[in-house]
C-alpha positions in Angstrom: 25.3 -8.3 -32.4 21.9 -10.9 -32.8 20.2 -10.9 -29.3 19.9 -14.2 -27.5 17.9 -17.0 -28.1 16.0 -19.4 -25.8 14.3 -22.3 -25.6 11.1 -21.9 -23.7 8.4 -24.6 -24.2 9.9 -26.3 -27.2 9.6 -22.7 -28.8 12.2 -20.3 -30.0 11.8 -17.0 -28.3 13.8 -14.0 -28.9 15.7 -11.6 -26.2 15.8 -8.1 -27.3 13.0 -5.6 -27.6 9.8 -7.4 -28.4 8.5 -6.1 -32.0 5.0 -7.6 -30.4 4.7 -10.6 -32.8 7.2 -13.0 -33.1 7.2 -16.3 -34.7 9.2 -19.4 -33.6 11.0 -22.0 -35.4 8.0 -23.9 -36.4 5.9 -20.9 -37.8 3.6 -20.5 -35.0 3.2 -16.8 -33.5 4.0 -16.0 -30.2 2.6 -12.3 -29.8 5.2 -10.6 -26.6 4.9 -7.5 -24.5 7.1 -6.0 -22.5 6.2 -5.2 -19.0 8.2 -3.1 -16.6 9.5 -5.1 -13.1 7.5 -4.7 -10.5 10.1 -6.0 -7.8 13.3 -4.1 -9.4 13.1 -0.6 -10.6 14.5 0.1 -14.1 14.4 -3.8 -15.7 11.2 -5.2 -17.5 10.3 -8.6 -18.7 8.7 -10.4 -21.7 5.2 -11.6 -21.1 4.5 -14.0 -24.1 1.5 -15.5 -25.8 1.4 -18.7 -27.9 -1.5 -18.1 -30.5 -1.3 -21.8 -31.0 -1.7 -23.6 -27.9 -3.3 -20.3 -25.6 -0.4 -20.5 -23.0 0.3 -16.9 -21.0 4.0 -17.1 -19.5 6.9 -14.9 -18.3 10.3 -14.2 -18.3 10.7 -13.5 -14.7 10.4 -17.4 -14.2 12.4 -18.2 -17.2 9.5 -18.6 -19.1 8.1 -21.2 -16.8 4.1 -22.0 -16.3 3.9 -19.7 -13.2 1.1 -16.8 -12.7 2.7 -14.1 -11.8 1.7 -9.5 -11.4 2.8 -8.9 -15.1 0.7 -11.2 -16.5 -2.3 -10.7 -14.2 -2.4 -6.9 -13.9 -1.9 -6.1 -17.9 -3.6 -9.3 -19.6 -6.3 -9.7 -17.0 -7.3 -6.8 -15.2 -6.8 -4.7 -18.7 -4.0 -2.2 -16.7 -1.5 -0.4 -19.1 0.4 1.6 -16.9 3.4 -1.4 -16.7 3.9 -1.9 -19.9 5.4 -0.2 -22.7 3.1 2.1 -24.6 4.2 0.8 -27.8 3.1 -2.8 -26.6 -0.3 -1.3 -25.9 -1.9 -2.0 -29.1 -0.6 -5.9 -28.8 -1.5 -6.2 -25.0 -5.0 -5.1 -26.2 -5.0 -7.8 -29.2 -3.9 -10.6 -26.8 -6.5 -9.8 -24.4 -9.3 -10.5 -27.7 -7.7 -13.1 -28.5 -6.9 -15.2 -25.6 -10.2 -17.3 -23.4 -10.3 -15.4 -19.8 -7.7 -15.6 -17.0 -8.4 -17.9 -14.1 -5.6 -16.2 -11.2 -4.8 -19.6 -8.7 -6.6 -20.2 -5.6 -5.0 -17.8 -3.0 -4.3 -15.2 -6.0 -4.4 -11.6 -4.0 -3.2 -9.4 -6.6 -1.1 -7.3 -4.1 -0.1 -5.1 -7.1 -2.7 -3.2 -7.1 -1.1 -1.5 -3.6 1.5 -0.6 -6.3 0.6 2.6 -8.0 3.7 4.1 -9.2 3.9 0.7 -11.1 0.5 0.8 -12.1 1.5 4.4 -13.4 -1.1 5.6 -11.2 -0.4 9.2 -9.2 1.2 8.8 -5.9 0.4 11.2 -3.1 3.1 12.1 -0.5 2.3 12.1 3.1 2.8 15.3 4.7 5.6 15.7 6.9 3.8 16.0 10.4 3.8 19.6 12.2 5.8 19.8 15.3 3.7 20.5 18.6 4.7 24.2 19.8 2.5 23.5 22.9 5.6 23.9 25.4 6.3 27.4 23.9 2.9 28.6 24.9 3.2 27.3 28.5 6.5 28.9 28.7 8.0 25.1 29.2 10.8 23.5 27.0 9.9 20.6 24.8 11.7 18.1 27.1 9.2 18.8 30.5 6.2 18.8 28.2 7.2 15.1 27.4 7.7 14.3 31.1 4.3 15.2 32.0 1.9 12.3 32.2 -0.3 11.4 29.4 -3.9 11.9 28.8 -6.1 10.9 25.3 -9.7 12.0 25.1 -12.0 10.4 23.2 -16.1 10.5 21.8 -17.5 13.7 22.2 -18.0 15.6 25.4 -20.5 18.7 26.5 -17.4 20.9 26.1 -14.8 21.5 23.3 -12.2 19.3 22.8 -9.7 22.4 22.7 -11.0 23.1 26.3 -10.4 19.8 27.4 -6.6 20.0 26.3 -6.4 23.3 27.9 -7.6 22.3 31.4 -5.5 19.4 31.4 -2.2 21.5 30.5 -2.8 23.6 32.9 -2.9 20.7 35.9 0.1 19.6 34.8 -1.4 17.2 31.9 -0.5 16.5 28.3 -3.0 15.6 25.6 -2.4 12.9 22.6 -4.1 11.8 20.0 -3.4 8.2 20.2 -2.5 5.8 23.2 1.2 4.5 23.7 3.3 3.9 26.6 3.2 7.6 28.0 -0.6 7.3 28.5 -1.9 7.3 32.0 -5.5 8.0 31.4 -8.5 7.9 28.3 -11.3 9.6 29.0 -14.2 8.5 27.3 -17.0 10.6 26.4 -20.4 9.8 24.1 -19.6 7.7 20.8 -16.1 6.9 22.1 -14.1 4.7 19.1 -13.6 1.2 20.2 -10.3 1.0 19.0 -8.4 3.6 21.8 -10.4 1.7 24.3 -9.5 -1.4 23.4 -5.7 -0.3 23.2 -6.3 1.3 26.7 -7.6 -2.0 28.1 -4.6 -3.8 26.2 -1.6 -1.2 27.9 -3.8 -0.9 31.2 -4.5 2.3 30.9 -6.8 3.9 33.3 -10.5 4.8 31.8 -12.4 7.5 33.4 -15.4 9.6 32.8 -15.2 13.1 32.1 -16.4 13.6 35.7 -14.0 11.6 37.3 -11.4 12.9 35.1 -12.6 16.2 36.2 -12.8 15.3 40.3 -8.9 14.1 39.4 -7.2 16.8 38.1 -9.0 19.4 40.6 -8.5 17.4 43.7 
């Protein structure tokens, strides 16, 4: 069965597996590459370059003059991770022949964040480890979560482990970030501005180390 032919911009382009070079019905040369779809894994699109008029088009927009990541990544940025391996040479040839591509105003190239599509190694985040502090204190996890929460930020004259242990001895629970359970933020030197802003926005009490020591000892 012959591949379906479509008309794009007055030129006949053969659908099906590209051979790198395709002659249109007027004998002019169209270079084509096959690019993996960014939004639909398992699918691909054809990007064509008309050597006669210098136009670059993509099948993701039915070969309309619409700029897309399938054009930007391989033909402007020179990336090959999303291009079928047998079309790498053709992509290099297109880049050598065509004038530099100028993306539309406001183009953000968000495809750069898609490492899988670019063929770059991706690192999976390790699953967060579950705290066992409640077991060390001899209480249940539920009781630990019911405790008021304190966050420490900045540097102190004592170690962070000592501060956490002291808080737990007085019925508190230490956390690393401000959340809806936080009751106090203890501020040392070089305190993080993000935690301070989060505490102010949430109405969390902000204390110095001296004030915190007075609070738990009183």
